[in-house]
DOTORVO-57641 format. One record per residue: x, y, z of N, C-alpha, C in turn; residue number from 1; chain; residue in one letter. Coordinates in steps of 0.001 Angstrom, whole numbers. Each point is the difference from the previous one (the first is absolute). Example, Ala and Ser with C-alpha at 12.3 -4.5 7.8 and 13.67 -1.06 7.14 Angstrom:
% DOTORVO-57641
<nc1 = 13190	nc2 = -5690	nc3 = 7800	cac1 = -890	cac2 = 1190	cac3 = 0	cc1 = 900	cc2 = 1200	cc3 = 0	k = 1	c = A	r = A> $
<nc1 = -350	nc2 = 1050	nc3 = -720	cac1 = 820	cac2 = 1190	cac3 = 60	cc1 = -770	cc2 = 1090	cc3 = 730	k = 2	c = A	r = S> $
END
This chain:
% DOTORVO-57641
<nc1 = -5950	nc2 = 9598	nc3 = 17117	cac1 = -160	cac2 = -137	cac3 = 1257	cc1 = 621	cc2 = 1557	cc3 = 140	k = 1	c = A	r = M> $
<nc1 = -565	nc2 = 704	nc3 = 1045	cac1 = 537	cac2 = 1157	cac3 = 657	cc1 = 1147	cc2 = -268	cc3 = 776	k = 2	c = A	r = S> $
<nc1 = 961	nc2 = 1023	nc3 = 31	cac1 = 1332	cac2 = -134	cac3 = 950	cc1 = -458	cc2 = 6	cc3 = 1724	k = 3	c = A	r = E> $
<nc1 = -1232	nc2 = 506	nc3 = 137	cac1 = -569	cac2 = -91	cac3 = 1643	cc1 = -173	cc2 = -1681	cc3 = 53	k = 4	c = A	r = A> $
<nc1 = -523	nc2 = -261	nc3 = -1160	cac1 = -776	cac2 = -1627	cac3 = 143	cc1 = 1207	cc2 = -1097	cc3 = -93	k = 5	c = A	r = S> $
<nc1 = 720	nc2 = 423	nc3 = -712	cac1 = 1583	cac2 = -641	cac3 = -168	cc1 = 915	cc2 = -198	cc3 = 1587	k = 6	c = A	r = L> $
<nc1 = -146	nc2 = 1164	nc3 = 406	cac1 = 638	cac2 = 261	cac3 = 1413	cc1 = -638	cc2 = -829	cc3 = 975	k = 7	c = A	r = S> $
<nc1 = -1133	nc2 = -40	nc3 = -61	cac1 = -828	cac2 = -361	cac3 = 1129	cc1 = 189	cc2 = -1424	cc3 = 79	k = 8	c = A	r = A> $
<nc1 = 286	nc2 = -700	nc3 = -974	cac1 = -54	cac2 = -1604	cac3 = -316	cc1 = 1816	cc2 = -180	cc3 = 679	k = 9	c = A	r = L> $
<nc1 = -326	nc2 = -966	nc3 = 1085	cac1 = 1383	cac2 = -362	cac3 = 651	cc1 = 384	cc2 = -1528	cc3 = -846	k = 10	c = A	r = G> $
<nc1 = 1396	nc2 = 38	nc3 = 262	cac1 = 413	cac2 = -1506	cac3 = -393	cc1 = -975	cc2 = -1294	cc3 = -171	k = 11	c = A	r = V> $
<nc1 = -661	nc2 = -270	nc3 = 1392	cac1 = -994	cac2 = -1104	cac3 = -110	cc1 = -1089	cc2 = 486	cc3 = -889	k = 12	c = A	r = E> $
<nc1 = -590	nc2 = 1060	nc3 = 49	cac1 = -1297	cac2 = -34	cac3 = -715	cc1 = 115	cc2 = -43	cc3 = -1418	k = 13	c = A	r = E> $
<nc1 = 1372	nc2 = 637	nc3 = -466	cac1 = 115	cac2 = -370	cac3 = -1669	cc1 = 402	cc2 = -1490	cc3 = -106	k = 14	c = A	r = R> $
<nc1 = 691	nc2 = -762	nc3 = 926	cac1 = 458	cac2 = -1431	cac3 = -105	cc1 = -1149	cc2 = -586	cc3 = -3	k = 15	c = A	r = A> $
<nc1 = -816	nc2 = 165	nc3 = 591	cac1 = -1548	cac2 = -822	cac3 = 330	cc1 = -741	cc2 = 449	cc3 = -1273	k = 16	c = A	r = R> $
<nc1 = 168	nc2 = 1178	nc3 = -756	cac1 = -1093	cac2 = 498	cac3 = -1215	cc1 = 1155	cc2 = -1238	cc3 = -1041	k = 17	c = A	r = W> $
<nc1 = 1342	nc2 = 88	nc3 = -132	cac1 = 463	cac2 = -959	cac3 = -1380	cc1 = -458	cc2 = -1321	cc3 = 650	k = 18	c = A	r = W> $
<nc1 = 249	nc2 = -571	nc3 = 789	cac1 = -335	cac2 = -1626	cac3 = 398	cc1 = -1619	cc2 = 98	cc3 = -29	k = 19	c = A	r = R> $
<nc1 = -1060	nc2 = 862	nc3 = 88	cac1 = -993	cac2 = -34	cac3 = -624	cc1 = -329	cc2 = -194	cc3 = -1261	k = 20	c = A	r = D> $
<nc1 = 517	nc2 = 1107	nc3 = -579	cac1 = -60	cac2 = -179	cac3 = -1605	cc1 = 530	cc2 = -960	cc3 = -761	k = 21	c = A	r = L> $
<nc1 = 1179	nc2 = -505	nc3 = 371	cac1 = 826	cac2 = -997	cac3 = -540	cc1 = -547	cc2 = -1502	cc3 = 521	k = 22	c = A	r = L> $
<nc1 = -363	nc2 = 46	nc3 = 910	cac1 = -356	cac2 = -1356	cac3 = 687	cc1 = -1567	cc2 = -367	cc3 = -291	k = 23	c = A	r = G> $
<nc1 = -661	nc2 = 888	nc3 = -901	cac1 = -1618	cac2 = -339	cac3 = -178	cc1 = -149	cc2 = -1120	cc3 = -895	k = 24	c = A	r = G> $
<nc1 = -1411	nc2 = -351	nc3 = -15	cac1 = -301	cac2 = -1487	cac3 = -1008	cc1 = 649	cc2 = 474	cc3 = -1656	k = 25	c = A	r = E> $
<nc1 = -97	nc2 = 1125	nc3 = -374	cac1 = 694	cac2 = 276	cac3 = -1267	cc1 = 784	cc2 = 1209	cc3 = 141	k = 26	c = A	r = T> $
<nc1 = 1221	nc2 = 30	nc3 = 167	cac1 = 897	cac2 = 1214	cac3 = -30	cc1 = -124	cc2 = 643	cc3 = -1261	k = 27	c = A	r = P> $
<nc1 = 152	nc2 = 1469	nc3 = -108	cac1 = 342	cac2 = 550	cac3 = -584	cc1 = 903	cc2 = 23	cc3 = -938	k = 28	c = A	r = P> $
<nc1 = 265	nc2 = 518	nc3 = -1071	cac1 = 1446	cac2 = 0	cac3 = -704	cc1 = 803	cc2 = 1548	cc3 = 217	k = 29	c = A	r = R> $
<nc1 = 619	nc2 = -314	nc3 = 946	cac1 = 720	cac2 = 1263	cac3 = 85	cc1 = 1461	cc2 = -68	cc3 = -600	k = 30	c = A	r = V> $
<nc1 = -241	nc2 = 1119	nc3 = -984	cac1 = 1176	cac2 = 730	cac3 = -664	cc1 = 1083	cc2 = 795	cc3 = 486	k = 31	c = A	r = T> $
<nc1 = 1304	nc2 = -353	nc3 = 170	cac1 = 995	cac2 = 721	cac3 = 576	cc1 = 847	cc2 = 458	cc3 = -782	k = 32	c = A	r = V> $
<nc1 = 1003	nc2 = 1259	nc3 = 235	cac1 = 941	cac2 = 439	cac3 = -1198	cc1 = 814	cc2 = 770	cc3 = 1145	k = 33	c = A	r = I> $
<nc1 = 1230	nc2 = -631	nc3 = -652	cac1 = 1275	cac2 = 467	cac3 = 1137	cc1 = 1067	cc2 = 818	cc3 = -1064	k = 34	c = A	r = G> $
<nc1 = 1058	nc2 = 357	nc3 = 913	cac1 = 927	cac2 = 531	cac3 = -962	cc1 = 1357	cc2 = -335	cc3 = 738	k = 35	c = A	r = D> $
<nc1 = 850	nc2 = -436	nc3 = -605	cac1 = 1409	cac2 = -313	cac3 = 771	cc1 = 258	cc2 = -756	cc3 = 1140	k = 36	c = A	r = H> $
<nc1 = -1076	nc2 = -1005	nc3 = 42	cac1 = -272	cac2 = -1175	cac3 = 1086	cc1 = -1177	cc2 = 484	cc3 = 1011	k = 37	c = A	r = G> $
<nc1 = -157	nc2 = 1273	nc3 = -110	cac1 = -1149	cac2 = 524	cac3 = 1249	cc1 = -1347	cc2 = -20	cc3 = -669	k = 38	c = A	r = G> $
<nc1 = -951	nc2 = -181	nc3 = 1001	cac1 = -1510	cac2 = 152	cac3 = -484	cc1 = -264	cc2 = 1497	cc3 = -125	k = 39	c = A	r = L> $
<nc1 = -517	nc2 = 582	nc3 = -1425	cac1 = -492	cac2 = 1341	cac3 = -276	cc1 = -1530	cc2 = 50	cc3 = 429	k = 40	c = A	r = A> $
<nc1 = -875	nc2 = -1006	nc3 = 42	cac1 = -1564	cac2 = 350	cac3 = -159	cc1 = -377	cc2 = -1318	cc3 = -279	k = 41	c = A	r = G> $
<nc1 = -1505	nc2 = -74	nc3 = 113	cac1 = -535	cac2 = -1289	cac3 = -418	cc1 = -1688	cc2 = 653	cc3 = -127	k = 42	c = A	r = F> $
<nc1 = -418	nc2 = -633	nc3 = -776	cac1 = -1777	cac2 = 53	cac3 = -524	cc1 = -762	cc2 = -1148	cc3 = 538	k = 43	c = A	r = L> $
<nc1 = -1046	nc2 = 303	nc3 = 326	cac1 = -1086	cac2 = -1279	cac3 = 472	cc1 = -1230	cc2 = 285	cc3 = -742	k = 44	c = A	r = I> $
<nc1 = -493	nc2 = -725	nc3 = -858	cac1 = -1221	cac2 = -244	cac3 = -509	cc1 = -874	cc2 = -474	cc3 = 453	k = 45	c = A	r = P> $
<nc1 = -1474	nc2 = 369	nc3 = 253	cac1 = -867	cac2 = -784	cac3 = 108	cc1 = -927	cc2 = -336	cc3 = -1103	k = 46	c = A	r = A> $
<nc1 = -75	nc2 = -1535	nc3 = -277	cac1 = -992	cac2 = -295	cac3 = -997	cc1 = -834	cc2 = -864	cc3 = 218	k = 47	c = A	r = E> $
<nc1 = -1375	nc2 = 304	nc3 = 91	cac1 = -489	cac2 = 1137	cac3 = -173	cc1 = -138	cc2 = 1199	cc3 = 749	k = 48	c = A	r = P> $
<nc1 = -226	nc2 = 1075	nc3 = -164	cac1 = -305	cac2 = 1106	cac3 = 700	cc1 = -694	cc2 = -391	cc3 = 1152	k = 49	c = A	r = S> $
<nc1 = 666	nc2 = 531	nc3 = 1433	cac1 = -618	cac2 = -337	cac3 = 1251	cc1 = -1309	cc2 = 1129	cc3 = 117	k = 50	c = A	r = R> $
<nc1 = -318	nc2 = 649	nc3 = -728	cac1 = -989	cac2 = 1288	cac3 = -12	cc1 = -1359	cc2 = -413	cc3 = -573	k = 51	c = A	r = D> $
<nc1 = -657	nc2 = -490	nc3 = 1146	cac1 = -1376	cac2 = -607	cac3 = -420	cc1 = -920	cc2 = 749	cc3 = -1161	k = 52	c = A	r = P> $
<nc1 = 367	nc2 = 1454	nc3 = -150	cac1 = -589	cac2 = 371	cac3 = -1291	cc1 = 731	cc2 = 262	cc3 = -1157	k = 53	c = A	r = A> $
<nc1 = 1255	nc2 = -695	nc3 = 12	cac1 = 789	cac2 = -309	cac3 = -1441	cc1 = -892	cc2 = -898	cc3 = -1159	k = 54	c = A	r = A> $
<nc1 = -33	nc2 = 419	nc3 = -1021	cac1 = -618	cac2 = -594	cac3 = -1381	cc1 = 869	cc2 = -1447	cc3 = 29	k = 55	c = A	r = V> $
<nc1 = -830	nc2 = -937	nc3 = -944	cac1 = 902	cac2 = -1245	cac3 = -162	cc1 = 1132	cc2 = 579	cc3 = -801	k = 56	c = A	r = E> $
<nc1 = 1009	nc2 = -1573	nc3 = 379	cac1 = 1187	cac2 = 295	cac3 = -626	cc1 = 854	cc2 = 1126	cc3 = 334	k = 57	c = A	r = R> $
<nc1 = 20	nc2 = 700	nc3 = 1007	cac1 = 602	cac2 = 1266	cac3 = 438	cc1 = 882	cc2 = -621	cc3 = 1330	k = 58	c = A	r = T> $
<nc1 = 1216	nc2 = 208	nc3 = -156	cac1 = 1153	cac2 = -199	cac3 = 845	cc1 = 217	cc2 = 1308	cc3 = 879	k = 59	c = A	r = A> $
<nc1 = 1366	nc2 = -98	nc3 = 907	cac1 = 227	cac2 = 1113	cac3 = 1114	cc1 = 1485	cc2 = -34	cc3 = 257	k = 60	c = A	r = E> $
<nc1 = 469	nc2 = 1018	nc3 = -176	cac1 = 1405	cac2 = -73	cac3 = 427	cc1 = -342	cc2 = 314	cc3 = 1786	k = 61	c = A	r = I> $
<nc1 = 171	nc2 = -1055	nc3 = 659	cac1 = -25	cac2 = -77	cac3 = 1431	cc1 = 1432	cc2 = 722	cc3 = 817	k = 62	c = A	r = A> $
<nc1 = 1041	nc2 = -160	nc3 = -508	cac1 = 1065	cac2 = 971	cac3 = 627	cc1 = 1066	cc2 = 76	cc3 = -854	k = 63	c = A	r = A> $
<nc1 = 411	nc2 = 1189	nc3 = 271	cac1 = 1382	cac2 = 271	cac3 = -1071	cc1 = 728	cc2 = 863	cc3 = 1043	k = 64	c = A	r = L> $
<nc1 = 1241	nc2 = -509	nc3 = 107	cac1 = 817	cac2 = 511	cac3 = 813	cc1 = 1514	cc2 = 208	cc3 = -723	k = 65	c = A	r = N> $
<nc1 = 369	nc2 = 1352	nc3 = 79	cac1 = 1482	cac2 = -51	cac3 = -563	cc1 = 725	cc2 = 913	cc3 = 1159	k = 66	c = A	r = V> $
<nc1 = 1156	nc2 = -642	nc3 = 184	cac1 = 910	cac2 = 718	cac3 = 1059	cc1 = 257	cc2 = 1445	cc3 = -501	k = 67	c = A	r = D> $
<nc1 = -267	nc2 = 1101	nc3 = 1028	cac1 = 90	cac2 = 1199	cac3 = -93	cc1 = 1662	cc2 = 396	cc3 = -786	k = 68	c = A	r = P> $
<nc1 = 860	nc2 = -840	nc3 = 403	cac1 = 1010	cac2 = 444	cac3 = -295	cc1 = 198	cc2 = -327	cc3 = -1778	k = 69	c = A	r = E> $
<nc1 = -755	nc2 = -663	nc3 = -473	cac1 = -249	cac2 = -400	cac3 = -1209	cc1 = -681	cc2 = 645	cc3 = -742	k = 70	c = A	r = Q> $
<nc1 = -693	nc2 = 910	nc3 = 432	cac1 = -1086	cac2 = 502	cac3 = -688	cc1 = 774	cc2 = 800	cc3 = -1250	k = 71	c = A	r = W> $
<nc1 = -788	nc2 = 142	nc3 = -814	cac1 = 276	cac2 = 870	cac3 = -999	cc1 = 801	cc2 = -697	cc3 = -1236	k = 72	c = A	r = G> $
<nc1 = 316	nc2 = -1213	nc3 = 377	cac1 = 962	cac2 = -946	cac3 = -783	cc1 = -962	cc2 = -1088	cc3 = -931	k = 73	c = A	r = R> $
<nc1 = -1111	nc2 = 499	nc3 = -240	cac1 = -860	cac2 = -966	cac3 = -732	cc1 = -488	cc2 = -1350	cc3 = 313	k = 74	c = A	r = G> $
<nc1 = 473	nc2 = -438	nc3 = 1183	cac1 = -684	cac2 = -1171	cac3 = 751	cc1 = -1410	cc2 = -323	cc3 = -115	k = 75	c = A	r = F> $
<nc1 = -737	nc2 = 874	nc3 = 770	cac1 = -1111	cac2 = 205	cac3 = -55	cc1 = -853	cc2 = -271	cc3 = -1303	k = 76	c = A	r = G> $
<nc1 = 472	nc2 = 718	nc3 = -1233	cac1 = -442	cac2 = -186	cac3 = -1268	cc1 = -106	cc2 = -1186	cc3 = -481	k = 77	c = A	r = G> $
<nc1 = 1360	nc2 = -487	nc3 = 210	cac1 = 75	cac2 = -1348	cac3 = -842	cc1 = -835	cc2 = -1399	cc3 = 619	k = 78	c = A	r = V> $
<nc1 = -452	nc2 = 538	nc3 = 1706	cac1 = -748	cac2 = -1385	cac3 = 700	cc1 = -1160	cc2 = 546	cc3 = -836	k = 79	c = A	r = L> $
<nc1 = -788	nc2 = 1198	nc3 = 90	cac1 = -1447	cac2 = 248	cac3 = -222	cc1 = -65	cc2 = -446	cc3 = -1562	k = 80	c = A	r = V> $
<nc1 = 951	nc2 = 267	nc3 = -775	cac1 = -144	cac2 = -406	cac3 = -1456	cc1 = -243	cc2 = -1191	cc3 = -396	k = 81	c = A	r = R> $
<nc1 = 1003	nc2 = -1041	nc3 = 650	cac1 = 416	cac2 = -1238	cac3 = -27	cc1 = -1491	cc2 = -653	cc3 = 618	k = 82	c = A	r = D> $
<nc1 = -376	nc2 = 469	nc3 = 1058	cac1 = -1581	cac2 = -519	cac3 = 417	cc1 = -1071	cc2 = 364	cc3 = -970	k = 83	c = A	r = A> $
<nc1 = -113	nc2 = 1097	nc3 = -466	cac1 = -943	cac2 = 633	cac3 = -1080	cc1 = 119	cc2 = -1248	cc3 = -1200	k = 84	c = A	r = L> $
<nc1 = 1301	nc2 = -296	nc3 = -559	cac1 = 7	cac2 = -596	cac3 = -1036	cc1 = -439	cc2 = -1652	cc3 = 265	k = 85	c = A	r = E> $
<nc1 = 202	nc2 = -699	nc3 = 1176	cac1 = -98	cac2 = -1244	cac3 = 340	cc1 = -1460	cc2 = 95	cc3 = -89	k = 86	c = A	r = R> $
<nc1 = -721	nc2 = 739	nc3 = 656	cac1 = -1485	cac2 = 263	cac3 = 538	cc1 = -805	cc2 = -11	cc3 = -1407	k = 87	c = A	r = L> $
<nc1 = 488	nc2 = 849	nc3 = -1005	cac1 = -414	cac2 = -2	cac3 = -1309	cc1 = 20	cc2 = -1111	cc3 = -575	k = 88	c = A	r = R> $
<nc1 = 1112	nc2 = -844	nc3 = -112	cac1 = 20	cac2 = -1572	cac3 = -620	cc1 = -735	cc2 = -717	cc3 = 783	k = 89	c = A	r = R> $
<nc1 = -334	nc2 = -214	nc3 = 1044	cac1 = -1104	cac2 = -536	cac3 = 614	cc1 = -1228	cc2 = 404	cc3 = 30	k = 90	c = A	r = E> $
<nc1 = -205	nc2 = 703	nc3 = -1180	cac1 = -1662	cac2 = 828	cac3 = -28	cc1 = -566	cc2 = 55	cc3 = 982	k = 91	c = A	r = H> $
<nc1 = 614	nc2 = 1182	nc3 = 956	cac1 = -364	cac2 = 599	cac3 = 1186	cc1 = -685	cc2 = 1609	cc3 = -1127	k = 92	c = A	r = W> $
<nc1 = -1112	nc2 = 499	nc3 = 572	cac1 = -558	cac2 = 1328	cac3 = -679	cc1 = 454	cc2 = 1043	cc3 = 627	k = 93	c = A	r = R> $
<nc1 = 230	nc2 = 190	nc3 = 1090	cac1 = 379	cac2 = 1186	cac3 = 984	cc1 = 926	cc2 = -327	cc3 = 1104	k = 94	c = A	r = A> $
<nc1 = 538	nc2 = 1156	nc3 = 410	cac1 = 897	cac2 = -295	cac3 = 1101	cc1 = -356	cc2 = 1270	cc3 = 1014	k = 95	c = A	r = V> $
<nc1 = -420	nc2 = -459	nc3 = 1355	cac1 = 79	cac2 = 1332	cac3 = 842	cc1 = 1059	cc2 = 45	cc3 = 949	k = 96	c = A	r = T> $
<nc1 = 358	nc2 = 991	nc3 = 868	cac1 = 841	cac2 = 137	cac3 = 920	cc1 = -634	cc2 = 1199	cc3 = 912	k = 97	c = A	r = L> $
<nc1 = 116	nc2 = -138	nc3 = 1242	cac1 = -214	cac2 = 1233	cac3 = 1160	cc1 = 1225	cc2 = 848	cc3 = 269	k = 98	c = A	r = W> $
<nc1 = 9	nc2 = 993	nc3 = -127	cac1 = 892	cac2 = 1063	cac3 = 319	cc1 = -460	cc2 = 959	cc3 = 1399	k = 99	c = A	r = V> $
<nc1 = 984	nc2 = 19	nc3 = 769	cac1 = -227	cac2 = 1048	cac3 = 903	cc1 = -602	cc2 = 1453	cc3 = -586	k = 100	c = A	r = A> $
<nc1 = -886	nc2 = 535	nc3 = 614	cac1 = -550	cac2 = 1264	cac3 = -539	cc1 = 1029	cc2 = 1085	cc3 = 462	k = 101	c = A	r = S> $
<nc1 = 610	nc2 = 1142	nc3 = -766	cac1 = 1005	cac2 = 864	cac3 = 296	cc1 = 1558	cc2 = -541	cc3 = -518	k = 102	c = A	r = G> $
<nc1 = -47	nc2 = -1174	nc3 = -185	cac1 = 1299	cac2 = -633	cac3 = -265	cc1 = 415	cc2 = 403	cc3 = -1410	k = 103	c = A	r = N> $
<nc1 = 463	nc2 = 1012	nc3 = -231	cac1 = 156	cac2 = 580	cac3 = -1183	cc1 = 1006	cc2 = -737	cc3 = -966	k = 104	c = A	r = E> $
<nc1 = 998	nc2 = -113	nc3 = 641	cac1 = 1110	cac2 = -871	cac3 = -823	cc1 = -385	cc2 = -1253	cc3 = -410	k = 105	c = A	r = R> $
<nc1 = -638	nc2 = -784	nc3 = 913	cac1 = -412	cac2 = -1278	cac3 = -956	cc1 = -1221	cc2 = 226	cc3 = -944	k = 106	c = A	r = A> $
<nc1 = -1243	nc2 = 840	nc3 = 406	cac1 = -718	cac2 = 617	cac3 = -1055	cc1 = 483	cc2 = 388	cc3 = -1378	k = 107	c = A	r = I> $
<nc1 = 1064	nc2 = 717	nc3 = -63	cac1 = 632	cac2 = 472	cac3 = -1261	cc1 = 512	cc2 = -1497	cc3 = -695	k = 108	c = A	r = R> $
<nc1 = 901	nc2 = -843	nc3 = 885	cac1 = 638	cac2 = -1255	cac3 = -419	cc1 = -1213	cc2 = -759	cc3 = -833	k = 109	c = A	r = F> $
<nc1 = -1223	nc2 = -173	nc3 = 629	cac1 = -887	cac2 = -1068	cac3 = -600	cc1 = -615	cc2 = 810	cc3 = -1343	k = 110	c = A	r = Y> $
<nc1 = -652	nc2 = 1113	nc3 = 483	cac1 = -316	cac2 = 794	cac3 = -1484	cc1 = 1135	cc2 = 165	cc3 = -1028	k = 111	c = A	r = R> $
<nc1 = 1308	nc2 = -64	nc3 = 12	cac1 = 821	cac2 = -336	cac3 = -854	cc1 = 49	cc2 = -1244	cc3 = -637	k = 112	c = A	r = S> $
<nc1 = -318	nc2 = -948	nc3 = 467	cac1 = -245	cac2 = -1391	cac3 = -535	cc1 = -1440	cc2 = 107	cc3 = -722	k = 113	c = A	r = I> $
<nc1 = -928	nc2 = 442	nc3 = 307	cac1 = -1166	cac2 = 216	cac3 = -740	cc1 = -1340	cc2 = -233	cc3 = 1157	k = 114	c = A	r = G> $
<nc1 = 293	nc2 = -60	nc3 = 1163	cac1 = -971	cac2 = -339	cac3 = 1098	cc1 = -993	cc2 = 1447	cc3 = -48	k = 115	c = A	r = F> $
<nc1 = -940	nc2 = -27	nc3 = 210	cac1 = -779	cac2 = 1181	cac3 = 767	cc1 = -1307	cc2 = -202	cc3 = 560	k = 116	c = A	r = D> $
<nc1 = -188	nc2 = 801	nc3 = 803	cac1 = -1015	cac2 = 57	cac3 = 1280	cc1 = -1326	cc2 = -515	cc3 = -565	k = 117	c = A	r = F> $
<nc1 = -670	nc2 = -1135	nc3 = 793	cac1 = -1424	cac2 = -82	cac3 = -444	cc1 = -1250	cc2 = 137	cc3 = 761	k = 118	c = A	r = D> $
<nc1 = 503	nc2 = 1148	nc3 = 916	cac1 = -853	cac2 = 392	cac3 = 843	cc1 = -587	cc2 = -528	cc3 = 1611	k = 119	c = A	r = G> $
<nc1 = 682	nc2 = -1221	nc3 = -66	cac1 = -8	cac2 = -716	cac3 = 1323	cc1 = 720	cc2 = 460	cc3 = 1009	k = 120	c = A	r = A> $
<nc1 = -505	nc2 = 205	nc3 = 1162	cac1 = 861	cac2 = 252	cac3 = 1030	cc1 = -143	cc2 = -820	cc3 = 1258	k = 121	c = A	r = R> $
<nc1 = 926	nc2 = 101	nc3 = 944	cac1 = -275	cac2 = -1003	cac3 = 1430	cc1 = 1251	cc2 = 335	cc3 = 628	k = 122	c = A	r = G> $
<nc1 = -19	nc2 = -790	nc3 = 1083	cac1 = 559	cac2 = 108	cac3 = 1414	cc1 = 945	cc2 = -1489	cc3 = -225	k = 123	c = A	r = V> $
<nc1 = 1453	nc2 = 274	nc3 = 253	cac1 = 680	cac2 = -1385	cac3 = 80	cc1 = -143	cc2 = -791	cc3 = 1242	k = 124	c = A	r = D> $
<nc1 = 529	nc2 = -862	nc3 = 535	cac1 = -108	cac2 = -760	cac3 = 1326	cc1 = 861	cc2 = 1008	cc3 = 1275	k = 125	c = A	r = D> $
<nc1 = 427	nc2 = 1078	nc3 = -523	cac1 = 699	cac2 = 860	cac3 = 794	cc1 = -567	cc2 = 1393	cc3 = 589	k = 126	c = A	r = N> $
<nc1 = -875	nc2 = -102	nc3 = -949	cac1 = -952	cac2 = 1623	cac3 = -108	cc1 = 548	cc2 = 896	cc3 = -504	k = 127	c = A	r = G> $
<nc1 = 526	nc2 = -613	nc3 = -1292	cac1 = 693	cac2 = 1026	cac3 = -1248	cc1 = -1088	cc2 = 90	cc3 = -917	k = 128	c = A	r = V> $
<nc1 = -116	nc2 = 1050	nc3 = -166	cac1 = -1066	cac2 = 272	cac3 = -1262	cc1 = 661	cc2 = -160	cc3 = -993	k = 129	c = A	r = A> $
<nc1 = -908	nc2 = -756	nc3 = -1241	cac1 = 1035	cac2 = -592	cac3 = -1265	cc1 = -1143	cc2 = 198	cc3 = -1129	k = 130	c = A	r = E> $
<nc1 = 609	nc2 = -33	nc3 = -1356	cac1 = -1004	cac2 = 141	cac3 = -1121	cc1 = 517	cc2 = -1246	cc3 = -903	k = 131	c = A	r = Q> $
<nc1 = -853	nc2 = -458	nc3 = -944	cac1 = 82	cac2 = -927	cac3 = -761	cc1 = 430	cc2 = 365	cc3 = -1298	k = 132	c = A	r = R> $
<nc1 = 1118	nc2 = -536	nc3 = -573	cac1 = 649	cac2 = 637	cac3 = -1702	cc1 = -749	cc2 = -1519	cc3 = -559	k = 133	c = A	r = M> $
<nc1 = -122	nc2 = 444	nc3 = -1358	cac1 = -421	cac2 = -1355	cac3 = -993	cc1 = 1124	cc2 = -48	cc3 = -1172	k = 134	c = A	r = T> $
<nc1 = 193	nc2 = -1073	nc3 = -465	cac1 = 941	cac2 = 147	cac3 = -1334	cc1 = -1037	cc2 = -1372	cc3 = -677	k = 135	c = A	r = F> $
<nc1 = -550	nc2 = 477	nc3 = -1256	cac1 = -717	cac2 = -849	cac3 = -953	cc1 = 1088	cc2 = -803	cc3 = -1021	k = 136	c = A	r = D> $
<nc1 = -88	nc2 = -1234	nc3 = 151	cac1 = 1144	cac2 = -741	cac3 = -284	cc1 = -761	cc2 = -564	cc3 = -1567	k = 137	c = A	r = L> $
<nc1 = -1067	nc2 = 346	nc3 = -397	cac1 = -737	cac2 = -414	cac3 = -1207	cc1 = -452	cc2 = 1640	cc3 = -588	k = 138	c = A	r = V> $
<nc1 = 820	nc2 = 118	nc3 = -768	cac1 = -90	cac2 = 1080	cac3 = -804	cc1 = -1289	cc2 = 326	cc3 = -531	k = 139	c = A	r = P> $
<nc1 = -715	nc2 = 1201	nc3 = -299	cac1 = -1245	cac2 = 394	cac3 = -361	cc1 = -32	cc2 = -565	cc3 = -1489	k = 140	c = A	r = F> $
<nc1 = -1203	nc2 = -439	nc3 = -498	cac1 = 6	cac2 = -509	cac3 = -1342	cc1 = -1415	cc2 = 904	cc3 = -534	k = 141	c = A	r = K> $
<nc1 = 552	nc2 = 966	nc3 = -742	cac1 = -1416	cac2 = 887	cac3 = -339	cc1 = 152	cc2 = 634	cc3 = -1452	k = 142	c = A	r = G> $
END
């Protein structure tokens, strides 16, 4: 999510978002990571992907957030790799995520793990242009 989008959300909007997310009929598995008693980040998968164009058995990273003061310490990588391994064990075929266009730091991060653009583009609920990235969990057997 872009800094502008995050800044536009007030405490009430964020609290409502979390209540809606966690209070649903089937709450998602939220993975958190911390250091020295504090929360450093979280990852929320969507299983299956919320994208209507997604192929069967495609999951999605719906949200990944790491405290900017903790960037560069490996927390994001641990969260994503843990999610990918769990999804692979559960026989998901692929994982997608949407990244804000021009967010070079996030793009470099996801590419370092093995995600790549698949050509899909869109605009998020806050009007931010975004692009979809994909990670294949089932290796090519050729």
